[in-house]
C-alpha positions as a Python dict, from the first residue, in 0.01 Angstrom:
ca = {
    (1, 'M'): (0, 0, 0),
    (2, 'K'): (-163, -281, 188),
    (3, 'P'): (-202, -239, 561),
    (4, 'N'): (21, -536, 642),
    (5, 'S'): (296, -402, 419),
    (6, 'L'): (269, -62, 589),
    (7, 'I'): (302, -218, 933),
    (8, 'R'): (602, -426, 826),
    (9, 'S'): (775, -125, 670),
    (10, 'T'): (721, 87, 982),
    (11, 'Y'): (865, -191, 1204),
    (12, 'Q'): (1175, -222, 984),
    (13, 'I'): (1240, 153, 1002),
    (14, 'S'): (1206, 149, 1383),
    (15, 'V'): (1453, -137, 1419),
    (16, 'F'): (1700, 41, 1188),
    (17, 'L'): (1682, 362, 1392),
    (18, 'L'): (1730, 169, 1718),
    (19, 'L'): (2034, -18, 1586),
    (20, 'S'): (2186, 308, 1455),
    (21, 'A'): (2151, 470, 1797),
    (22, 'L'): (2309, 172, 1968),
    (23, 'F'): (2601, 170, 1722),
    (24, 'Q'): (2669, 540, 1773),
    (25, 'S'): (2655, 493, 2152),
    (26, 'C'): (2904, 203, 2138),
    (27, 'S'): (3135, 403, 1913),
    (28, 'K'): (3142, 692, 2158),
    (29, 'S'): (3199, 450, 2448),
    (30, 'S'): (3494, 277, 2278),
    (31, 'S'): (3662, 609, 2199),
    (32, 'N'): (3638, 731, 2564),
    (33, 'P'): (3603, 431, 2799),
    (34, 'N'): (3667, 628, 3119),
    (35, 'P'): (3543, 986, 3098),
    (36, 'A'): (3602, 1035, 3475),
    (37, 'N'): (3983, 1019, 3423),
    (38, 'T'): (4005, 1300, 3172),
    (39, 'G'): (4126, 1551, 3438),
    (40, 'P'): (4479, 1700, 3448),
    (41, 'S'): (4770, 1454, 3501),
    (42, 'V'): (5022, 1484, 3785),
    (43, 'T'): (5358, 1635, 3690),
    (44, 'I'): (5669, 1761, 3872),
    (45, 'T'): (5852, 2049, 3709),
    (46, 'S'): (6114, 2143, 3971),
    (47, 'L'): (6245, 2115, 4329),
    (48, 'S'): (6356, 2421, 4525),
    (49, 'V'): (6670, 2230, 4635),
    (50, 'T'): (6813, 1902, 4510),
    (51, 'S'): (7035, 1808, 4806),
    (52, 'G'): (7019, 1829, 5183),
    (53, 'D'): (6998, 1636, 5508),
    (54, 'Y'): (6714, 1526, 5731),
    (55, 'T'): (6442, 1794, 5781),
    (56, 'T'): (6565, 2008, 5488),
    (57, 'P'): (6259, 2202, 5359),
    (58, 'V'): (6174, 2136, 4992),
    (59, 'M'): (5924, 2311, 4765),
    (60, 'I'): (5793, 2091, 4483),
    (61, 'K'): (5643, 2268, 4181),
    (62, 'G'): (5424, 2094, 3928),
    (63, 'A'): (5062, 2038, 3835),
    (64, 'G'): (4774, 1814, 3929),
    (65, 'F'): (4837, 1824, 4304),
    (66, 'S'): (4545, 1811, 4544),
    (67, 'T'): (4461, 2091, 4783),
    (68, 'T'): (4359, 1816, 5027),
    (69, 'I'): (4689, 1731, 5195),
    (70, 'A'): (4586, 1372, 5270),
    (71, 'D'): (4556, 1303, 4895),
    (72, 'D'): (4919, 1402, 4823),
    (73, 'K'): (5187, 1140, 4892),
    (74, 'V'): (5549, 1253, 4858),
    (75, 'F'): (5844, 1012, 4857),
    (76, 'F'): (6220, 1069, 4860),
    (77, 'N'): (6388, 759, 4719),
    (78, 'G'): (6083, 559, 4826),
    (79, 'V'): (6076, 697, 5181),
    (80, 'Q'): (5755, 885, 5256),
    (81, 'A'): (5781, 1248, 5362),
    (82, 'T'): (5535, 1467, 5551),
    (83, 'V'): (5341, 1716, 5339),
    (84, 'E'): (5318, 2050, 5517),
    (85, 'T'): (5097, 2247, 5277),
    (86, 'A'): (4972, 2194, 4923),
    (87, 'S'): (4806, 2376, 4637),
    (88, 'S'): (4730, 2247, 4287),
    (89, 'T'): (5079, 2352, 4171),
    (90, 'V'): (5302, 2363, 4483),
    (91, 'I'): (5375, 2119, 4767),
    (92, 'Y'): (5587, 2209, 5072),
    (93, 'T'): (5754, 1917, 5248),
    (94, 'T'): (6068, 1821, 5443),
    (95, 'V'): (6324, 1550, 5379),
    (96, 'P'): (6249, 1234, 5582),
    (97, 'L'): (6503, 1059, 5805),
    (98, 'A'): (6750, 821, 5633),
    (99, 'A'): (6594, 880, 5293),
    (100, 'G'): (6903, 808, 5087),
    (101, 'T'): (6965, 941, 4737),
    (102, 'G'): (6702, 888, 4468),
    (103, 'N'): (6412, 1039, 4277),
    (104, 'V'): (6134, 1242, 4433),
    (105, 'T'): (5785, 1118, 4345),
    (106, 'V'): (5438, 1256, 4406),
    (107, 'T'): (5129, 1035, 4404),
    (108, 'V'): (4784, 1194, 4395),
    (109, 'N'): (4481, 964, 4411),
    (110, 'G'): (4669, 680, 4242),
    (111, 'A'): (4843, 887, 3973),
    (112, 'T'): (5223, 917, 4017),
    (113, 'A'): (5475, 1166, 3879),
    (114, 'T'): (5853, 1117, 3901),
    (115, 'G'): (6070, 1422, 3952),
    (116, 'P'): (6443, 1497, 3972),
    (117, 'A'): (6683, 1302, 4191),
    (118, 'F'): (6749, 1434, 4541),
    (119, 'T'): (7096, 1384, 4692),
    (120, 'Y'): (7062, 1292, 5059),
    (121, 'Q'): (7337, 1420, 5288),
    (122, 'V'): (7406, 1197, 5588),
    (123, 'T'): (7438, 1387, 5916),
    (124, 'E'): (7435, 1331, 6292),
    (125, 'V'): (7076, 1295, 6404),
    (126, 'A'): (6934, 1265, 6756),
    (127, 'T'): (6639, 1027, 6786),
    (128, 'L'): (6447, 907, 7089),
    (129, 'L'): (6570, 563, 7200),
    (130, 'A'): (6356, 523, 7512),
    (131, 'G'): (6147, 720, 7760),
    (132, 'G'): (6043, 1074, 7686),
    (133, 'G'): (5738, 1103, 7908),
    (134, 'G'): (5727, 1193, 8273),
    (135, 'P'): (5911, 1021, 8558),
    (136, 'G'): (5835, 655, 8623),
    (137, 'S'): (5975, 303, 8636),
    (138, 'S'): (5794, 121, 8356),
    (139, 'N'): (5969, -126, 8131),
    (140, 'G'): (5870, -138, 7765),
    (141, 'T'): (5980, -31, 7420),
    (142, 'G'): (6067, 325, 7324),
    (143, 'S'): (5832, 585, 7467),
    (144, 'A'): (5637, 317, 7656),
    (145, 'A'): (5926, 296, 7904),
    (146, 'S'): (5990, 549, 8178),
    (147, 'F'): (6283, 650, 8399),
    (148, 'S'): (6319, 846, 8718),
    (149, 'Q'): (6669, 987, 8684),
    (150, 'T'): (6902, 879, 8403),
    (151, 'I'): (7218, 988, 8580),
    (152, 'A'): (7474, 781, 8386),
    (153, 'L'): (7500, 574, 8066),
    (154, 'A'): (7729, 311, 7914),
    (155, 'A'): (7713, 105, 7594),
    (156, 'D'): (7844, -245, 7527),
    (157, 'G'): (7987, -393, 7207),
    (158, 'S'): (7645, -516, 7092),
    (159, 'G'): (7482, -174, 7107),
    (160, 'N'): (7297, -229, 7434),
    (161, 'V'): (7281, 75, 7663),
    (162, 'Y'): (7292, 54, 8043),
    (163, 'V'): (7137, 326, 8256),
    (164, 'A'): (7200, 413, 8619),
    (165, 'D'): (6839, 496, 8702),
    (166, 'Q'): (6937, 658, 9027),
    (167, 'L'): (6609, 740, 9198),
    (168, 'N'): (6461, 402, 9102),
    (169, 'E'): (6772, 237, 9258),
    (170, 'V'): (6822, 6, 8959),
    (171, 'I'): (7035, -49, 8651),
    (172, 'R'): (6824, -60, 8334),
    (173, 'K'): (6917, -218, 8001),
    (174, 'I'): (6807, -83, 7661),
    (175, 'T'): (6847, -299, 7350),
    (176, 'P'): (6926, -140, 7010),
    (177, 'A'): (6554, -173, 6932),
    (178, 'G'): (6468, 40, 7237),
    (179, 'L'): (6338, -237, 7463),
    (180, 'V'): (6391, -138, 7828),
    (181, 'T'): (6421, -398, 8106),
    (182, 'T'): (6550, -396, 8463),
    (183, 'F'): (6897, -549, 8446),
    (184, 'A'): (6977, -549, 8818),
    (185, 'G'): (6847, -396, 9139),
    (186, 'S'): (6550, -447, 9368),
    (187, 'G'): (6415, -97, 9330),
    (188, 'T'): (6472, -24, 9698),
    (189, 'A'): (6787, 136, 9840),
    (190, 'G'): (7008, -115, 10014),
    (191, 'Y'): (7311, -337, 9979),
    (192, 'A'): (7296, -695, 9856),
    (193, 'D'): (7484, -900, 9602),
    (194, 'G'): (7279, -1140, 9392),
    (195, 'T'): (7125, -1186, 9049),
    (196, 'G'): (6886, -940, 8887),
    (197, 'T'): (6628, -799, 9124),
    (198, 'A'): (6779, -995, 9417),
    (199, 'A'): (7064, -741, 9426),
    (200, 'S'): (7036, -394, 9576),
    (201, 'F'): (7208, -59, 9522),
    (202, 'S'): (7195, 273, 9700),
    (203, 'Y'): (7195, 571, 9466),
    (204, 'P'): (7385, 411, 9174),
    (205, 'S'): (7564, 699, 9005),
    (206, 'G'): (7800, 570, 8739),
    (207, 'V'): (7810, 281, 8490),
    (208, 'A'): (8077, 147, 8254),
    (209, 'T'): (8125, -166, 8042),
    (210, 'D'): (8419, -384, 7942),
    (211, 'A'): (8496, -573, 7622),
    (212, 'A'): (8324, -887, 7751),
    (213, 'G'): (7995, -706, 7818),
    (214, 'N'): (8023, -687, 8195),
    (215, 'V'): (7881, -375, 8360),
    (216, 'Y'): (8047, -183, 8644),
    (217, 'V'): (7859, 43, 8883),
    (218, 'A'): (7970, 325, 9112),
    (219, 'D'): (7735, 254, 9402),
    (220, 'K'): (7751, 601, 9555),
    (221, 'N'): (7579, 582, 9891),
    (222, 'N'): (7719, 237, 9970),
    (223, 'G'): (8067, 354, 9869),
    (224, 'Y'): (8143, 41, 9664),
    (225, 'I'): (8235, -52, 9308),
    (226, 'R'): (8006, -331, 9189),
    (227, 'K'): (8024, -566, 8891),
    (228, 'I'): (7730, -709, 8697),
    (229, 'T'): (7798, -1005, 8467),
    (230, 'T'): (7611, -1052, 8141),
    (231, 'N'): (7351, -1271, 8316),
    (232, 'G'): (7280, -1000, 8576),
    (233, 'T'): (7482, -1139, 8867),
    (234, 'V'): (7602, -857, 9097),
    (235, 'S'): (7916, -876, 9311),
    (236, 'T'): (8126, -624, 9506),
    (237, 'L'): (8479, -555, 9379),
    (238, 'T'): (8606, -317, 9647),
    (239, 'V'): (8681, -549, 9937),
    (240, 'D'): (8943, -576, 10210),
    (241, 'G'): (9190, -857, 10260),
    (242, 'S'): (8923, -1074, 10416),
    (243, 'G'): (8677, -1021, 10133),
    (244, 'N'): (8455, -781, 10324),
    (245, 'P'): (8309, -480, 10136),
    (246, 'L'): (8539, -178, 10155),
    (247, 'A'): (8386, 166, 10102),
    (248, 'Y'): (8556, 460, 9927),
    (249, 'G'): (8362, 772, 10017),
    (250, 'N'): (8103, 839, 9748),
    (251, 'P'): (8217, 696, 9413),
    (252, 'Y'): (8029, 873, 9137),
    (253, 'Y'): (8179, 860, 8785),
    (254, 'I'): (8340, 542, 8653),
    (255, 'T'): (8527, 435, 8338),
    (256, 'L'): (8763, 160, 8218),
    (257, 'D'): (9085, 159, 8020),
    (258, 'A'): (9162, -86, 7739),
    (259, 'S'): (9321, -332, 7984),
    (260, 'G'): (9013, -348, 8208),
    (261, 'N'): (9144, -133, 8491),
    (262, 'I'): (8868, 70, 8655),
    (263, 'F'): (8890, 442, 8728),
    (264, 'F'): (8635, 608, 8953),
    (265, 'S'): (8587, 948, 9111),
    (266, 'D'): (8536, 981, 9484),
    (267, 'N'): (8342, 1303, 9509),
    (268, 'Q'): (8354, 1307, 9887),
    (269, 'G'): (8721, 1400, 9858),
    (270, 'S'): (8746, 1495, 9488),
    (271, 'I'): (8980, 1203, 9430),
    (272, 'V'): (9039, 983, 9124),
    (273, 'R'): (9121, 622, 9210),
    (274, 'E'): (9219, 318, 9007),
    (275, 'L'): (9097, -34, 9076),
    (276, 'S'): (9330, -270, 8890),
    (277, 'T'): (9230, -603, 8740),
    (278, 'T'): (9400, -769, 9040),
    (279, 'G'): (9179, -579, 9287),
    (280, 'L'): (9440, -326, 9401),
    (281, 'V'): (9308, 26, 9464),
    (282, 'T'): (9548, 320, 9422),
    (283, 'T'): (9503, 698, 9411),
    (284, 'V'): (9557, 846, 9065),
    (285, 'Y'): (9498, 1205, 9173),
    (286, 'N'): (9396, 1376, 9494),
    (287, 'G'): (9239, 1716, 9438),
    (288, 'T'): (9110, 1768, 9791),
    (289, 'A'): (9344, 2059, 9861),
    (290, 'T'): (9218, 2250, 9557),
    (291, 'N'): (8851, 2159, 9614),
    (292, 'L'): (8839, 1993, 9273),
    (293, 'A'): (8484, 1920, 9160),
    (294, 'I'): (8461, 1625, 8920),
    (295, 'F'): (8183, 1622, 8660),
    (296, 'G'): (8280, 1341, 8425),
    (297, 'L'): (8563, 1093, 8375),
    (298, 'A'): (8723, 936, 8065),
    (299, 'V'): (9042, 748, 7971),
    (300, 'D'): (9204, 755, 7626),
    (301, 'K'): (9401, 482, 7447),
    (302, 'S'): (9727, 611, 7597),
    (303, 'D'): (9585, 576, 7950),
    (304, 'N'): (9559, 950, 8002),
    (305, 'V'): (9275, 1032, 8240),
    (306, 'F'): (9045, 1326, 8166),
    (307, 'I'): (8813, 1486, 8417),
    (308, 'A'): (8554, 1759, 8374),
    (309, 'D'): (8601, 2030, 8633),
    (310, 'G'): (8316, 2279, 8606),
    (311, 'M'): (8431, 2518, 8334),
    (312, 'Q'): (8723, 2314, 8198),
    (313, 'V'): (8854, 1968, 8113),
    (314, 'D'): (9176, 1858, 8284),
    (315, 'K'): (9423, 1590, 8180),
    (316, 'I'): (9596, 1366, 8436),
    (317, 'T'): (9922, 1202, 8329),
    (318, 'A'): (10137, 1006, 8577),
    (319, 'G'): (9963, 1173, 8873),
    (320, 'S'): (10008, 1528, 8745),
    (321, 'I'): (9709, 1738, 8638),
    (322, 'A'): (9698, 2018, 8381),
    (323, 'E'): (9432, 2219, 8202),
    (324, 'F'): (9348, 2058, 7870),
    (325, 'A'): (9063, 2271, 7735),
    (326, 'G'): (8876, 2565, 7881),
    (327, 'S'): (8968, 2748, 8197),
    (328, 'D'): (8809, 2803, 8536),
    (329, 'S'): (8927, 3163, 8511),
    (330, 'M'): (8665, 3220, 8239),
    (331, 'L'): (8328, 3243, 8409),
    (332, 'G'): (8116, 3074, 8147),
    (333, 'G'): (8101, 3110, 7771),
    (334, 'D'): (8076, 2908, 7452),
    (335, 'I'): (8393, 3015, 7271),
    (336, 'N'): (8550, 2760, 7039),
    (337, 'G'): (8928, 2752, 7020),
    (338, 'T'): (9233, 2561, 7135),
    (339, 'G'): (9312, 2479, 7498),
    (340, 'A'): (9252, 2761, 7744),
    (341, 'A'): (9126, 2987, 7463),
    (342, 'A'): (8801, 2787, 7460),
    (343, 'S'): (8527, 2828, 7717),
    (344, 'F'): (8244, 2618, 7860),
    (345, 'Y'): (7950, 2692, 8086),
    (346, 'G'): (7869, 2414, 8330),
    (347, 'I'): (8013, 2081, 8211),
    (348, 'W'): (7814, 1784, 8338),
    (349, 'D'): (7971, 1478, 8175),
    (350, 'I'): (8229, 1368, 7916),
    (351, 'A'): (8276, 1069, 7684),
    (352, 'I'): (8551, 959, 7447),
    (353, 'D'): (8531, 799, 7101),
    (354, 'G'): (8757, 551, 6926),
    (355, 'N'): (8974, 832, 6785),
    (356, 'N'): (9042, 985, 7129),
    (357, 'N'): (8809, 1277, 7066),
    (358, 'L'): (8633, 1395, 7380),
    (359, 'Y'): (8264, 1490, 7379),
    (360, 'V'): (8157, 1732, 7650),
    (361, 'L'): (7800, 1775, 7769),
    (362, 'D'): (7811, 2154, 7813),
    (363, 'T'): (7481, 2179, 7996),
    (364, 'G'): (7495, 2550, 8067),
    (365, 'N'): (7522, 2623, 7694),
    (366, 'E'): (7274, 2342, 7609),
    (367, 'Q'): (7536, 2202, 7370),
    (368, 'I'): (7765, 1908, 7306),
    (369, 'R'): (8121, 2021, 7240),
    (370, 'M'): (8399, 1815, 7081),
    (371, 'I'): (8767, 1831, 7184),
    (372, 'T'): (9029, 1676, 6957),
    (373, 'P'): (9349, 1515, 7095),
    (374, 'A'): (9518, 1847, 7010),
    (375, 'A'): (9270, 2027, 7244),
    (376, 'V'): (9081, 2199, 6961),
    (377, 'V'): (8725, 2271, 7075),
    (378, 'T'): (8429, 2290, 6835),
    (379, 'T'): (8051, 2272, 6875),
    (380, 'F'): (7921, 1925, 6788),
    (381, 'G'): (7552, 1990, 6850),
    (382, 'G'): (7297, 2205, 7026),
    (383, 'Q'): (7170, 2529, 6876),
    (384, 'D'): (6791, 2547, 6857),
    (385, 'P'): (6617, 2555, 7197),
    (386, 'A'): (6287, 2443, 7043),
    (387, 'N'): (6385, 2090, 6937),
    (388, 'F'): (6455, 1774, 7138),
    (389, 'T'): (6520, 1544, 6839),
    (390, 'G'): (6649, 1599, 6485),
    (391, 'P'): (6985, 1702, 6339),
    (392, 'V'): (7219, 1763, 6632),
    (393, 'N'): (7279, 2125, 6531),
    (394, 'E'): (6907, 2186, 6586),
    (395, 'V'): (6862, 2009, 6921),
    (396, 'R'): (6891, 2153, 7272),
    (397, 'F'): (7088, 1956, 7532),
    (398, 'G'): (7027, 2169, 7838),
    (399, 'A'): (6812, 1912, 8019),
    (400, 'Y'): (7064, 1629, 7985),
    (401, 'H'): (7340, 1527, 8222),
    (402, 'S'): (7497, 1203, 8093),
    (403, 'I'): (7671, 1109, 7769),
    (404, 'A'): (7828, 784, 7642),
    (405, 'A'): (7981, 652, 7320),
    (406, 'D'): (7973, 305, 7165),
    (407, 'N'): (8218, 127, 6936),
    (408, 'S'): (8020, 211, 6621),
    (409, 'G'): (8048, 589, 6648),
    (410, 'N'): (7706, 642, 6806),
    (411, 'F'): (7643, 856, 7114),
    (412, 'Y'): (7378, 835, 7383),
    (413, 'V'): (7255, 1124, 7593),
    (414, 'G'): (7046, 1082, 7907),
    (415, 'G'): (6825, 1322, 8096),
    (416, 'N'): (6479, 1476, 8087),
    (417, 'Y'): (6344, 1124, 8166),
    (418, 'S'): (6465, 1001, 7827),
    (419, 'I'): (6758, 852, 7637),
    (420, 'L'): (6854, 995, 7297),
    (421, 'K'): (7066, 815, 7040),
    (422, 'I'): (7291, 1022, 6814),
    (423, 'S'): (7391, 845, 6493),
    (424, 'M'): (7473, 913, 6130),
    (425, 'E'): (7144, 899, 5937),
}
């Protein structure tokens, strides 16, 4: 063979071998374009429970989970849950608030598995509306706000909450979104009518609202009942025939009936008085002789007046008083039952809902108790001393001393420098 022919033949063989190698490489690449994704897929095989309410613990079994908790994303009906612990085959989590009913999914590093449906059970849940830190007077939203002493609460028809912030000498307003502002009061003890911060109170101790959104205040140390219009203008309602302010001892608790008549307790003499819509003040009940101690006031749709009296709730009808639930003869207790068969341990405040059910802040037992119109007492919330928010049966209420209800079935509890909202979630 000639030299040139040998060179040409060798070159052709080299090119053929190179092309064959490239072809084989491309074939392998097209059959497995992403070798890095050949690991195990994410799957869900079972849930330990398939129904429950907020904070229900759930164990998810499957495969392909990450042992790095941050890589595992768990969702109940699209609402993200908190992963407590995780292995490659098991995730422990809890049901998130207001999840609703739907499938449980797990996403690990972009890969998602869909599991069985979880049935969400709506329940009463206590959440922080505002405050929650130490004492203060800051306005702001949610936990950015602070209170000094949330002694009394009232809600209007729009879901706004009004707070008698006693030691700050002001009335605060909280919107449904948790925004806290100063509604009225200068912040210094005194007496002055006016608008917003131009007005002054002295130890405001009770608040109530009417259907038009006006706010009423039991101005304890001044002895007056004050009115605040929706634009924050403060006036004095308890006046004499000449229009001069007229004091009534130390008014503390205050409530309204459906007609707009005002009922307030005068703790200096343990008296319940009525201020009619025409400005006439009358005595509904005088408990001075029996040393009655009033810790809460409410009026039902039939104009019956209820007062909390230490270990019991009394009912006043046409000037006559009778035990309604609990009994002062029982020195503390948390027994559920009907009428005097039930027991309480240090009632601090009461509220009434649209169905005439009473809700009692039983501070000594760290509970909220419910009393039906038939005087049947049950425990509404307050069992676990470790929790301050969550399902009401797992929240302690020992540090709270005011309770109010709105027209939508929600409740508000004040104390511990915070306001909690209790709603169906």
